[in-house]
Structures are given as C-alpha cells and as structure tokens.
N, C-alpha and C positions, 0 to 999 in steps of 0.2 A: 379892824377891828370892829366887835358891836356896838350898836349905839346904846351907849349907856352911860350920860352923863354923870359930875360927880354932885349933880343938886337934881331933885325932880322936874321935870321937862316945862314949862311954862307952856302948856298949852290948853284950846281952849277945848273946854268940855262939850261934846255935842250934846244937845238937849234930849233927854228921854221921854216915851213917852207915857203919861199921867202915870200908867201902872204899873211900870219897871222902877226898882230901886238898885241904885249903884251902889250899895253893898252885897248885891246877893251874886251869885257867881253860877250858872248852869253848867254843867258839864256832859258834855251829850255821849254817850258810848255806846257801842255797835258790837255784835257777835263779831268772833274774829280778832278786833283787838289786844294787842298784847300786854299783857299785866304792869309793867313797869311806868311805860306811857301812861297810860289810865290810870295809874296810882298816884303821878305827880300830884295832877290840878285836886284832888280830892285830899292828899296829902298836906297843900300849902295853903289850901282854901276850907278844908272842913275841921281842922281840928283845933280848936279854941286854945291859944297860947298869951290868952291879956296878961297873964300872970309874968309874960317874958318879956312883956310892951308892945308885942302884935296885935293890932287893930283887929279885931275880927270881923269875918267876910262871913253872908248865910250861904251857905252851900245847898245846892239841889241838882243830884246825881239824876240825868233824863237818860230814860231809853230812846236810840233812837229809831228802833225796828220792835218789833215783836220778839218777845225774850221767850225763854231764859237766852241769855249772852253768855256765852261762850270764850274762852281767853286764854291765856298760854296753860298746856299740862292739862286743860278738860276742864277747869273749872268752868262752873256756872254760876253767873252775880244775876240776881234781880235788882233791878234800878228800881228805885222806888216813885219815881215820877216818870210822866211819857212827854210826849212833844209839847203839849200846852202848859209847863212848867216854863218852859223856857222865855213865855212870854212876862215874866216877871221878873228876869233876870238883867241887870244893867252890864255883864259880862257873860259871855259866852263861848265857851272853849274846847274845843275837838281833840281830845289828846294822840290821837292815831286813828287812821281806815286800816282796814283788816288786806284790802288787796289794791296797789295801784294800778291794777287792768280792771277793777269790777266799777260801774259805775254805783253811787253811794246812792240809799232810798229817795225818790222824788219828794215825799214830804216833807224828808227832814232838810231838804234844802230851800224847800220853801219856808221852813221855820227860822231857817237861816237866813234869808233873804229878808224877812219880814223882820227879825230882828234888827237885824241892820239897819232897814230904814225908819226903825221906833229907837233909833239912837244907841243902840245896843254896842258896845266894841266885842268885837269878836276875834278870839285866840285861835291860829292853828299849830298845834305842836308836831313834831314830824311830819309821816307822812295826813295827819291833818288838814296840811297847805293842800291836798289834794282835793278833799271834801270844800274846802272853801273856793278851790279852784272852778270844779264844779258847780256852785254855785253862782259864780261869775264875780264872786265877791274879790276875786284877786287880779282883775282884768285892768290893765293900765297901770299899776300899781310894781313898785319893789317886794319883793317874796324870798324866801328860802325855805329850802326843808333838808334832809337828810342829804349828803352831797351826792349817797350812791342811787339815789333817786331824782335827783336835781334836774338832769339830761332829760329824763324822761316827763317829767314837767313841762321843763322849759318847751318838751317837743310838741307835748300835749295840749299845752295850752302858749302858744305863742304870743299873746297879748300882756302874759304874765313876766315882768322883770326878773329873772329868777339871779339871785347870787348866791351859787357854792360856798361863798367863803365865806360869809357869816354864821354865828353862832345863833343870831335872831335879827329879826327887823321889825322893826316899831316904826308903822305907817299913821301913826295915830289911832284911828279907829277900826285899823285889821292889823294884826301882829301875828309874824308869825315865828317857829323857830326849827334849827338846826333838828339832829335825830336825838332820840334818847334821853341823854343826861342834859343836852341845851336846854331841853324843856324846864328844868330845873332854874336856867339862868334865865331864861324867858318870866318866868313866876315870878322870881326875886325882883325883876326889872317892873313887873305889873306894881307889887307891893310898893317900893320904891318910889312908883310914879304916884301912885294913891296915896300915899303916908311917908315917903321922906326917907332919908337913907338909916336913921334910926331903927325907924321898924323893920326896915329889910336887913340891916345887920344882924337885928335880933330874931328874926326869922334865920339865917343864913347859920348864927351860932348852934340853934336847936338844930337843924339840919345837919352840922356837921359837915359844911361848904363852904365854897371863899363866897364870900357876897358877893363880887365883882371879879370874874373870870375872865382873862387877859388875851388877845389872841380868837382870832376863827378856827373853820375848819379848814383851813390848810394843809395844815400837819398831820391831817388824817387821811387826805385826798388819796387816793388808788389811781397809778397810774393806766390799770387796766380800762380795756375799752367799754363802753354802756354796752349793755347788751342788745338795744337795741338800734345800733347804728352799725349793727356786725356786717348785716347783708347791703348796706349803701356803698355806694362809691369812693364817698369819701374818707368808707374805714382805712382802705387800700395808702391813703395818704397820711392818715394818722399814723398807722402803723407803720410805715418808713419813718415820718416823725419819729415816733419812738427808739425805730431802731438804731438813729443817724446825731443822737441827740449831744454827742462827742462831735460835732460838727458845725461850723458858723454858719446858719442860713434863715432865713427869713419867711416872714408869712408869705411874700411877694413868692417864692422860692416853691411853698407848700401849695399856693392857687395857681402856678405856674405845671406842678404835676398833677393838677386836678381839673387842667385844660379850663381854667375859670379865670373871669376876670378878680381882681380882687374884690370888688366889691358884693360880686354873686357869693364867691368863697366867704368871703365874711358871714355873710346871712345866710347861707347854707350851715355853716360849720356852726356856726350860733343855735341855727334849729333845732340841731344834730345833739351839740353837747351842754349847752346853758351858758357857755364862757364865749367871748371873744376869741377869734384863734391866735390874738399877740397874746392877753393875759395865760389863757391856755399854755401855751409853748413856753413863755417865764414861768409859770406856777411848775410842770415838766421838768426843767431846765434845774430849777432848786431843788427840787425831790430827787432829782439824780443826784447833785452835792451831796443830798441830807445823807442821802447813804452811803457816798464814796467817804464821806466825813465818819459814818457809823463803822465800815468794815474797811479801812484802808490807813495807811500812812502814809497817805500822798498828802503833799503840803498844802495848801491855800492855793498857790500857786498853778500847782497840777491840776484841782480838785475843776477849777477854773475852766482850764485849757478841755477838760476830759468833760466837762459838760456845756460844751459850744457857748461860751461866757467869752467877751472881745477880750475881756480883762480880769483880775483880782476887783479893781475897784467895782466893774461893773456885778458881778458875783457877791461882795458884800453890800451892796446897797441893795440886791433885790433880795438876799436872804434876810436882812435884819427886817426890811418892812415885811416880808411874809410871815419870819417866824421870830422878830423880836430880838434877835442875840446875832453876834457876831458868829460869824462859821468858825473859828477859832474856842469862843466862847461855849457853844452848840457840843464842838466834841469833846471839849472838856468836860461840860456836865453830862452828859451821855455816858461818856468812860466811868465818871466816877460813880455813876449810878449802876453802873455791872458789873458784877464779880469777872476778876482777874482773867478765868480761865473761860468763859464765855467769850471772849472778845472773838472774833473769826475777822482777821487781817489777810493782806495783799488778794484781794482779788485778782481772776483772772484780768491783763492789763485792756485797755481799750486806746486804742492810737488814735488820738484827735488828729483832726486834717484842717489846717487851715485855708480855711477858704475867706476868701477877701470880701466880704459882704458887711453891710453898715449893720451893727448893734442895732436889737430892737429897743423901740422908745418907749416912749411913757403912752399908758394908756388915756386916752381922751379923756376930762373930766365929764364924769356924768351927770347931766341935767337935771335928772330924776332925784325926789328924796329918798336918798337911803339911809339904811341904818348905820353907816359909818361912810369912811373915807376910802377910796379904792385902795387895794391890800398891793397894787403895783406902785403908785405913789408916781413920783419926778423922776425924771433923770437921771440914770445912775451918775452920771458924769460930777453929778454936786455932791457925793456920797465922798466924804474920807476914805484917803486910801488904807488906815489901818483902824483897827477898832480895839478897841481893851478888851483882850480875853478873860476878864473878870465875870464868874455869872453874875446873874442877878439872885436876888434875896428868893427864897420859894414863899408862895403865899402861905403854906398850910404851915412852916417853921422859919421865919426868918435866920437867915444865916448859913441855911442848908446851900447844895449846890440844888437850882430851880430843877426841874423838867428838863429835857430836850425839847427846845422850841417854845419853850415859856415865855411869854412877854410883860416886860415891866409893866406894873400897873400906870395908868395914863394921870 
C-alpha cells in the first residue's frame, strides 16, 4: 500500500531559496495534457476552502511552453503565468505529459531542475513522472506512474526504481503518483503532510473522496504484455508463462526457457517490465485467481490448483497481501455487488498439472526507501490456513460489503 502514515511524517524540510514560499504551489501545464489530471492540483490547491478548515495555498498556473494549450476535447487553455513564475513556488506539480514517447521542452526541464536545486518539492502525477525522469530528478529514486506506462518508464530510465504497485510514492522532496484518480490521493497526502490529518480529512469531505485510500494498483493491473516488449525475445517466455499459469513453475524455469542465467534473466526482465520476475509471476497468479473467483464456482482449493499455487495456504497469503482480502471474502463481496443475472459461471476448465518444483519464495526486502511495504510480503507459509469470509467495511458506507479487493484501513 502507498506510504501514508496516520500522522504527518516527521521529515526535515529542505531549505528554500529566499524568493520561494512554501505556501505557493505552481502547476506546470503543457499542450495535449488530459484535462482530468490537469484539474486535480488546480482544484486541491487553487480553491479557498478556509471555511471548512482547509489552510489556503497560493496557486500559480504556469505554461510549460508557448500557448494556447490544447487539452481534452479540443479545449484551449491560457495559463496566466510562464516558466518564470515557478521561481516563487515551494511546490511544483506536473500533473501529466501529453505523450510518453515525446521529450518534454528543454526549458521546462531546466526550470524543474532549478526549482529542485533551490529546495522546492517536485510532484509528478500520472505521466508527469516522465517529465521528472527526463529532468533527471528520479535518478536513483523510487517512483511510480500509471501501471500501463510503468514498463516504459522503467525501460527508458533504468536508474529509476519504478514500482507499478503503488498509488503514490513519497521520496521526501520528489513525489510521484499512479494514474488519474491516484493524483487525488497524492494531493491529499501533501495536504496531510503540510497541515495534518484534520485538514486533509476536511478537504476529502469537500471532494467527496475517502481521506485515505487503502491498497495499490495491483487490482487494476492488466495481464497483457506491454507494447514495447512485443518484439523482444523475452516476450515469448512471458507469453508462455501467461498461458501456463495453471502449472507450478518458478523463475528458474522461465530463465531456462530464455536460455539465460537467473541473474541475467532477472536484470533483463526488470528492464522490460518494471518488475522483478518473481513479483510479476505471483501477481499474475493472483490475477488469475481473481478472475476464477469472479467467474466460476470452483472452491478456493480448486482455484489455488488452477492458478499454479502449491497450496490453498499459499494462495490465501499472496491474495491477502496483494488485495487485502481473503479469496472467500473477495468472492462474496464481488457477487454482492453484481446483479444475479450478470454472473458468468463455469468457464472452460483449465486442467492443472502438478509439477514438482518449489513454491516461489518472498521477494527480498527492498533496501531503498519506498512509499510502502512490499506487496509480496513474507513467505506464505506464515499465513493461517483459513481466513474469515466476512467482508471489511466499505470506506464510503460503513457496514456495506466493500468493493472487490478493497483493503482494510491501516
């Protein structure tokens, strides 16, 4: 889950240059940026909500290039400030970038580097992480972005520690968020860091969103291959793994199919997908279990076998760590949310094959400071063999069944 402690973290603020003010937030807009992501920091930091107990920020909307700036639906925006206004901000937010294949304007990158050197906090929402990476501000740091673009970010900027599981990553003076709505989570986190839980809670109520969303991007991950690895030799191995999730095999099996040593395979796999192969494999097995729980009447034991888990205990452990719910509770909540007639049962069976290999172990603890604990967690052997099937409370309406995969609050 994303880093978001119950109280504002005790961090030592970087010293700002004399002309910068902590209460000033500059939002850097570009032509072609999506309007939803662009509007998030404008709404959070640009509207006076002091009547609701939310401290006021001073907002500067800055054009990152010559205007007019075109956005979703052909709308044209005119920013009241240019890049020079960034020099007054204590926080600079890049809400999105128009294309992950296009380089950002050099002048904007220079302005971001200068702001960071002068002590400003730099924030990238969704694909805004690509702008921060292009400026060199994510080198050697943990970061996230929309799960769909995480492999591209990891491949293009190998010095960035991309974690596609997180909703946001707070690395002190540089912060990044996952896609679209995760930008709201990060902006609320910034308010919480600056002014505490009460202010963030008041803002969340005004925005009609939960003050703290549990979980990460795991539940939204797609099993399809990233576009950029389609022509890579490893694509065949990844495709084979996806077609044989019902079998028990480990990363050594995949490395052997790629005719690589385990170390070389791990390095190549991470550079292409943004994930360690063990983490990716466990996530894919959990996703497969998720689908079977949604679309079949197989027992949890049968689901475990059809997803390549060595035992139901292993499935329960990994499922709870990634989705915050037991398999039984997930199925119950999913069905409670869907009308009876919409449930598609009994998919074409997949015959599990017992292959005598070791169950995948835990991912080594990350040494870098990330925004959250690993979603893989400790060995599944430490997880109890059964979990209560009672769903957790819904963050929006206490007492109702939660959305499928919703985690309980920390």
